[in-house]
Short mmCIF file of the C-alpha atoms (twelve columns), coordinates in Angstrom:
data_MODEL
# 
_entry.id   MODEL 
# 
loop_
_atom_site.group_PDB 
_atom_site.id 
_atom_site.type_symbol 
_atom_site.label_atom_id 
_atom_site.label_alt_id 
_atom_site.label_comp_id 
_atom_site.label_asym_id 
_atom_site.label_seq_id 
_atom_site.Cartn_x 
_atom_site.Cartn_y 
_atom_site.Cartn_z 
_atom_site.pdbx_PDB_model_num 
ATOM 1  C CA . MET A 1  -24.288 -19.488 10.348  1 
ATOM 2  C CA . GLY A 2  -20.902 -18.723 10.977  1 
ATOM 3  C CA . TRP A 3  -17.714 -18.572 9.241   1 
ATOM 4  C CA . SER A 4  -16.284 -22.127 8.649   1 
ATOM 5  C CA . LEU A 5  -12.338 -22.818 8.457   1 
ATOM 6  C CA . GLN A 6  -13.739 -25.697 5.821   1 
ATOM 7  C CA . GLY A 7  -11.851 -25.761 2.724   1 
ATOM 8  C CA . HIS A 8  -9.906  -22.867 3.544   1 
ATOM 9  C CA . GLU A 9  -6.937  -24.908 5.160   1 
ATOM 10 C CA . PRO A 10 -4.588  -24.794 2.490   1 
ATOM 11 C CA . TYR A 11 -4.712  -21.080 2.007   1 
ATOM 12 C CA . LEU A 12 -4.452  -20.611 5.813   1 
ATOM 13 C CA . ARG A 13 -1.728  -23.258 5.743   1 
ATOM 14 C CA . GLU A 14 0.255   -20.697 3.364   1 
ATOM 15 C CA . ALA A 15 -0.507  -17.494 5.122   1 
ATOM 16 C CA . LEU A 16 0.510   -18.878 7.976   1 
ATOM 17 C CA . GLN A 17 4.285   -19.541 7.175   1 
ATOM 18 C CA . PRO A 18 7.025   -17.247 8.422   1 
ATOM 19 C CA . ILE A 19 8.026   -14.597 6.377   1 
ATOM 20 C CA . PRO A 20 11.751  -14.475 5.802   1 
ATOM 21 C CA . TYR A 21 13.381  -11.557 7.391   1 
ATOM 22 C CA . ASN A 22 13.301  -7.889  5.513   1 
ATOM 23 C CA . PRO A 23 13.039  -4.659  7.497   1 
ATOM 24 C CA . GLU A 24 10.194  -3.606  5.082   1 
ATOM 25 C CA . TYR A 25 8.007   -6.625  6.023   1 
ATOM 26 C CA . PHE A 26 8.687   -6.193  9.905   1 
ATOM 27 C CA . ALA A 27 7.516   -2.714  8.972   1 
ATOM 28 C CA . ILE A 28 4.434   -3.402  7.495   1 
ATOM 29 C CA . THR A 29 3.869   -6.770  10.286  1 
ATOM 30 C CA . LYS A 30 4.633   -4.712  13.361  1 
ATOM 31 C CA . LEU A 31 2.987   -1.136  12.538  1 
ATOM 32 C CA . GLY A 32 -0.182  -2.282  10.950  1 
ATOM 33 C CA . ILE A 33 -0.906  -1.188  7.455   1 
ATOM 34 C CA . ASP A 34 -2.829  1.713   8.894   1 
ATOM 35 C CA . LYS A 35 0.602   3.434   10.634  1 
ATOM 36 C CA . VAL A 36 2.793   2.854   7.744   1 
ATOM 37 C CA . SER A 37 1.862   6.273   6.487   1 
ATOM 38 C CA . ASP A 38 2.357   7.921   10.044  1 
ATOM 39 C CA . LEU A 39 5.818   6.442   9.901   1 
ATOM 40 C CA . ALA A 40 6.721   7.492   6.298   1 
ATOM 41 C CA . GLU A 41 5.331   11.049  7.271   1 
ATOM 42 C CA . LYS A 42 7.770   10.675  10.596  1 
ATOM 43 C CA . LEU A 43 10.665  9.803   8.417   1 
ATOM 44 C CA . ASP A 44 10.156  12.479  5.799   1 
ATOM 45 C CA . VAL A 45 10.020  10.151  3.127   1 
ATOM 46 C CA . PRO A 46 7.720   10.046  0.104   1 
ATOM 47 C CA . GLY A 47 6.465   6.649   1.298   1 
ATOM 48 C CA . ILE A 48 7.238   3.186   2.285   1 
ATOM 49 C CA . PRO A 49 6.436   -0.377  0.269   1 
ATOM 50 C CA . PHE A 50 3.419   -2.277  1.926   1 
ATOM 51 C CA . TYR A 51 3.223   -4.813  -1.229  1 
ATOM 52 C CA . LEU A 52 6.208   -6.236  -2.345  1 
ATOM 53 C CA . ALA A 53 6.508   -8.495  -5.583  1 
ATOM 54 C CA . TYR A 54 9.594   -10.691 -6.272  1 
ATOM 55 C CA . GLU A 55 10.463  -12.590 -9.297  1 
ATOM 56 C CA . ASP A 56 13.501  -15.030 -9.491  1 
ATOM 57 C CA . GLY A 57 14.624  -13.855 -5.625  1 
ATOM 58 C CA . LYS A 58 14.205  -9.908  -7.087  1 
ATOM 59 C CA . ARG A 59 12.111  -7.097  -6.456  1 
ATOM 60 C CA . LYS A 60 10.308  -6.544  -9.389  1 
ATOM 61 C CA . ASP A 61 7.545   -4.087  -8.184  1 
ATOM 62 C CA . ASN A 62 6.226   -2.404  -5.266  1 
ATOM 63 C CA . ILE A 63 3.121   -0.324  -4.334  1 
ATOM 64 C CA . LEU A 64 4.518   2.486   -1.700  1 
ATOM 65 C CA . MET A 65 2.062   3.899   1.058   1 
ATOM 66 C CA . PRO A 66 2.086   7.834   0.961   1 
ATOM 67 C CA . GLY A 67 2.731   9.915   3.791   1 
ATOM 68 C CA . LEU A 68 0.137   11.737  4.985   1 
ATOM 69 C CA . SER A 69 0.745   15.048  3.361   1 
ATOM 70 C CA . THR A 70 2.072   13.494  0.617   1 
ATOM 71 C CA . LEU A 71 -0.903  11.801  -0.099  1 
ATOM 72 C CA . GLN A 72 -2.314  15.081  0.785   1 
ATOM 73 C CA . LYS A 73 -0.635  17.269  -1.845  1 
ATOM 74 C CA . PHE A 74 -1.350  14.442  -4.647  1 
ATOM 75 C CA . LEU A 75 -5.191  15.025  -3.992  1 
ATOM 76 C CA . ILE A 76 -4.914  18.674  -3.613  1 
ATOM 77 C CA . SER A 77 -3.312  18.580  -6.913  1 
ATOM 78 C CA . TRP A 78 -5.342  15.766  -8.494  1 
ATOM 79 C CA . SER A 79 -8.716  17.423  -7.431  1 
ATOM 80 C CA . ASP A 80 -7.449  21.016  -9.304  1 
ATOM 81 C CA . LYS A 81 -6.451  19.170  -12.111 1 
ATOM 82 C CA . ALA A 82 -10.087 17.638  -12.538 1 
ATOM 83 C CA . HIS A 83 -11.866 20.734  -11.774 1 
ATOM 84 C CA . GLU A 84 -10.164 22.441  -14.320 1 
ATOM 85 C CA . LEU A 85 -10.700 19.625  -16.851 1 
ATOM 86 C CA . GLY A 86 -14.565 19.705  -16.136 1 
ATOM 87 C CA . LYS A 87 -14.495 23.488  -17.145 1 
ATOM 88 C CA . GLU A 88 -12.978 22.832  -20.209 1 
ATOM 89 C CA . PRO A 89 -15.796 22.730  -23.223 1 
ATOM 90 C CA . GLU A 90 -16.655 19.044  -24.208 1 
ATOM 91 C CA . LYS A 91 -14.759 17.810  -27.185 1 
ATOM 92 C CA . ARG A 92 -16.760 16.217  -30.034 1 
# 
């Protein structure tokens, strides 16, 4: 039994609507999400927005896809902090 489109039509119609021109959307759709971090690295920026939330036509929020070196630095820092916290005696 394969996957069926039945019942999904409204979602597909909405998803297939043209996206208004926006360079940020273009970077994501043209490159694919897995390439966005590579682009951030090449541009030497902390990250590129890959999720944008708008309210009343104004940007409300975004989430950045970090460049690979930024992500690596964060993970090393986070890991070091977690390791240090693990060494502290339990507080009761």
